C-alpha positions as a printed NumPy array, in Angstrom:
array([[261.968, -18.994, 118.647],
       [263.919, -15.873, 119.519],
       [264.875, -15.189, 123.096],
       [262.332, -13.286, 125.192],
       [263.249,  -9.7  , 125.969],
       [262.007,  -6.47 , 127.513],
       [262.052,  -3.422, 125.265],
       [262.369,  -0.059, 127.045],
       [260.073,   2.175, 125.031],
       [261.765,   5.46 , 125.937],
       [265.24 ,   4.389, 124.8  ],
       [264.515,   1.327, 122.599],
       [267.061,  -0.581, 124.713],
       [266.529,  -4.345, 124.96 ],
       [266.985,  -6.314, 128.192],
       [267.307,  -9.925, 127.076],
       [266.416, -12.966, 129.169],
       [269.073, -15.635, 129.56 ],
       [266.46 , -18.373, 128.994],
       [262.874, -18.196, 127.772],
       [260.282, -18.624, 130.555],
       [258.801, -22.097, 130.957],
       [255.349, -20.616, 131.508],
       [253.601, -17.249, 131.472],
       [250.412, -16.488, 133.427],
       [248.006, -13.798, 132.247],
       [245.311, -12.609, 134.655],
       [242.466, -10.163, 134.07 ],
       [240.611,  -8.318, 136.843],
       [237.412,  -6.512, 135.856],
       [236.585,  -3.004, 137.087],
       [234.253,  -4.142, 139.864],
       [234.343,  -3.56 , 143.6  ],
       [231.974,  -3.936, 146.508],
       [229.996,  -0.858, 147.392],
       [231.132,   0.859, 150.558],
       [231.114,   4.148, 152.378],
       [233.754,   5.758, 154.539],
       [232.201,   4.03 , 157.533],
       [232.352,   0.561, 156.056],
       [230.816,  -1.826, 153.59 ],
       [227.383,  -0.899, 152.296],
       [224.835,  -3.7  , 152.682],
       [221.283,  -4.468, 153.519],
       [219.369,  -7.017, 155.555],
       [217.376,  -8.343, 152.611],
       [220.226,  -8.639, 150.119],
       [221.452, -12.093, 149.123],
       [224.787, -10.776, 147.816],
       [226.898,  -7.726, 148.558],
       [226.048,  -4.885, 146.142],
       [228.642,  -4.222, 143.456],
       [229.911,  -1.002, 141.961],
       [230.987,  -1.165, 138.308],
       [233.903,   1.22 , 138.051],
       [235.001,   0.479, 134.496],
       [238.565,  -0.178, 133.499],
       [240.14 ,  -3.029, 135.428],
       [243.659,  -4.42 , 135.124],
       [245.528,  -7.076, 133.159],
       [248.681,  -8.547, 134.596],
       [251.334, -10.933, 133.352],
       [253.404, -13.095, 135.684],
       [256.435, -15.173, 134.727],
       [259.379, -16.986, 136.261],
       [262.859, -16.747, 134.745],
       [266.028, -18.733, 135.384],
       [269.489, -17.193, 135.199],
       [272.588, -19.376, 135.667],
       [276.114, -18.26 , 134.774],
       [277.351, -21.881, 134.649],
       [275.118, -22.857, 131.722],
       [277.123, -24.16 , 128.775],
       [276.947, -22.157, 125.575],
       [275.835, -18.949, 127.238],
       [276.969, -15.753, 125.539],
       [276.835, -13.888, 128.864],
       [280.223, -14.007, 130.564],
       [280.121, -13.124, 134.264],
       [280.795, -14.773, 137.618],
       [277.945, -13.051, 139.478],
       [274.403, -13.837, 138.309],
       [273.217, -10.515, 139.717],
       [274.938,  -8.814, 136.79 ],
       [272.337, -10.486, 134.578],
       [269.292,  -9.785, 136.729],
       [270.101,  -6.208, 137.808],
       [268.733,  -4.674, 134.565],
       [265.321,  -6.181, 135.351],
       [265.442,  -4.776, 138.883],
       [266.265,  -1.37 , 137.405],
       [263.094,  -1.49 , 135.304],
       [260.999,  -1.603, 138.482],
       [262.651,   1.483, 139.982],
       [260.932,   4.862, 139.755],
       [262.797,   6.977, 137.24 ],
       [262.613,  10.748, 136.891],
       [261.154,  11.506, 133.482],
       [260.653,  14.969, 132.051],
       [258.251,  15.841, 129.287],
       [256.478,  19.09 , 128.42 ],
       [254.765,  18.734, 131.792],
       [256.625,  19.05 , 135.113],
       [259.045,  16.268, 135.949],
       [257.607,  13.202, 137.63 ],
       [258.723,   9.718, 138.577],
       [257.393,   6.352, 137.46 ],
       [258.756,   2.941, 136.436],
       [259.907,   2.526, 132.861],
       [257.304,   1.656, 130.246],
       [258.505,  -1.648, 128.843],
       [257.206,  -4.155, 126.32 ],
       [257.624,  -7.882, 126.869],
       [258.319,  -9.367, 123.453],
       [258.764, -13.032, 122.562],
       [258.606, -14.313, 119.021],
       [255.773, -13.052, 116.818],
       [252.999, -13.675, 119.333],
       [253.92 , -12.006, 122.629],
       [253.927,  -8.205, 122.763],
       [252.75 ,  -7.   , 126.164],
       [253.139,  -3.281, 127.028],
       [253.265,  -2.409, 130.704],
       [255.29 ,  -1.63 , 133.794],
       [257.027,  -4.05 , 136.133],
       [254.928,  -3.825, 139.29 ],
       [256.722,  -6.435, 141.428],
       [259.879,  -8.504, 141.26 ],
       [261.465, -11.094, 143.547],
       [264.612, -13.169, 143.294],
       [265.953, -16.313, 144.947],
       [269.737, -16.652, 144.742],
       [271.488, -20.044, 144.836],
       [274.786, -21.815, 144.126],
       [277.104, -19.473, 146.01 ],
       [280.869, -19.541, 145.58 ],
       [283.262, -19.607, 148.527],
       [283.358, -15.806, 148.296],
       [279.542, -15.603, 148.612],
       [278.91 , -14.792, 144.95 ],
       [275.614, -16.251, 143.656],
       [275.717, -18.054, 140.311],
       [272.047, -19.003, 139.907],
       [268.883, -16.912, 140.204],
       [265.204, -17.835, 140.137],
       [263.513, -14.564, 139.31 ],
       [259.766, -13.922, 139.348],
       [258.194, -10.717, 138.095],
       [254.723,  -9.269, 137.585],
       [253.795,  -6.741, 134.912],
       [250.689,  -4.56 , 134.74 ],
       [249.455,  -3.725, 131.262],
       [249.148,  -0.091, 130.219],
       [246.909,   1.417, 127.564],
       [248.828,   1.421, 124.286],
       [246.938,   4.524, 123.171],
       [247.937,   6.517, 126.241],
       [250.608,   6.606, 128.899],
       [250.105,   4.939, 132.229],
       [248.198,   7.069, 134.703],
       [250.64 ,   9.677, 135.94 ],
       [250.992,  10.438, 139.601],
       [250.911,  14.249, 139.852],
       [253.994,  15.828, 141.386],
       [253.641,  17.515, 144.73 ],
       [253.714,  20.925, 143.068],
       [250.346,  20.274, 141.427],
       [247.388,  21.363, 143.582],
       [244.994,  18.727, 144.819],
       [241.351,  18.955, 143.874],
       [239.461,  20.916, 146.507],
       [237.011,  18.97 , 148.649],
       [233.441,  20.133, 148.186],
       [232.02 ,  21.984, 151.141],
       [228.715,  20.821, 152.63 ],
       [225.65 ,  22.607, 151.315],
       [224.179,  23.189, 154.728],
       [225.513,  23.408, 158.262],
       [222.351,  22.105, 159.833],
       [220.497,  23.958, 162.543],
       [217.037,  22.815, 161.485],
       [215.847,  19.684, 159.742],
       [215.336,  19.938, 155.993],
       [213.444,  17.758, 153.535],
       [215.159,  16.157, 150.566],
       [213.372,  14.477, 147.664],
       [215.249,  11.477, 146.274],
       [216.09 ,  11.979, 142.622],
       [216.631,   9.372, 139.946],
       [214.865,   6.984, 137.644],
       [215.167,   3.269, 137.017],
       [218.342,   1.823, 138.448],
       [220.12 ,   5.18 , 138.659],
       [218.804,   6.483, 141.957],
       [220.513,   8.631, 144.567],
       [222.224,   6.784, 147.391],
       [222.171,   7.725, 151.055],
       [225.919,   8.231, 151.159],
       [225.654,  10.716, 148.271],
       [222.9  ,  12.608, 150.072],
       [224.936,  12.669, 153.299],
       [227.943,  14.02 , 151.402],
       [225.742,  16.727, 149.88 ],
       [224.305,  17.993, 153.172],
       [226.901,  17.045, 155.782],
       [230.06 ,  16.99 , 153.683],
       [230.72 ,  13.449, 154.935],
       [229.277,  10.358, 153.183],
       [229.943,   8.255, 156.281],
       [227.014,  10.017, 157.998],
       [224.433,   8.226, 155.817],
       [223.373,   6.227, 158.877],
       [222.103,   9.436, 160.504],
       [219.65 ,   9.881, 157.635],
       [218.766,   6.18 , 157.589],
       [217.935,   6.166, 161.308],
       [215.924,   9.39 , 161.118],
       [213.768,   7.989, 158.323],
       [213.635,   4.359, 159.55 ],
       [215.224,   3.077, 156.365],
       [216.117,  -0.612, 156.623],
       [217.603,  -1.027, 153.14 ],
       [219.778,   1.969, 152.17 ],
       [220.174,   0.652, 148.615],
       [216.446,   0.49 , 147.928],
       [215.481,   4.156, 147.746],
       [212.515,   5.128, 145.609],
       [212.704,   8.22 , 143.387],
       [210.418,  10.889, 144.816],
       [210.804,   9.633, 148.395],
       [210.924,  12.575, 150.79 ],
       [213.648,  12.243, 153.404],
       [214.081,  14.257, 156.562],
       [217.681,  15.463, 156.892],
       [218.157,  15.928, 160.64 ],
       [220.451,  18.535, 162.174],
       [223.765,  17.23 , 163.472],
       [225.068,  20.431, 165.042],
       [227.328,  23.126, 163.691],
       [230.523,  21.709, 162.16 ],
       [233.844,  23.387, 162.794]])
């Protein structure tokens, strides 16, 4: 089998491993998280499990350990310092300025882990660590145990780009009402898609963390069990500055 390598997609440069990894771990995390508000985790007295929010997406990561040793017989890499072999992998985890038709931005290189005819994993190197051993009398390391973690990116699109500071941030919605008097709100929704208290609080107060104000005013014990058509009193909380 051919030697494992990392292919830099922008330049088609190959960073070759000295030895193939002994094992590769692939882990998948689904797009699920526990429901919460700005004030903390959202729960209820009568729930047996914490409510979940299905966000879609998720992440797939690949973890591997690599060995580099400049004293190995038959190696085609001639160097006294093993860091000369591992530095290219460290460079792949650095944020690089890349310019396209859009404004310039920084991100790690998009690389593809390739190994034989089976392994072809596109992603970015999200984390890397290295343990150096077998030092010479001058303090030069000759052996490296290197561990890295890659996050997969969508092959049909680039990794999510972090907008540069020059791009404006999305404006935060202003509250509908600066309460002086209580108002009545009718819960909307049908089936399992019903308004939540934190959404209602964000609509009226501009702060989803204030859902407890509405819950207390309406003696709601389970904030996740709202019924469509329920009429809620939205109490005043004073003029906001």
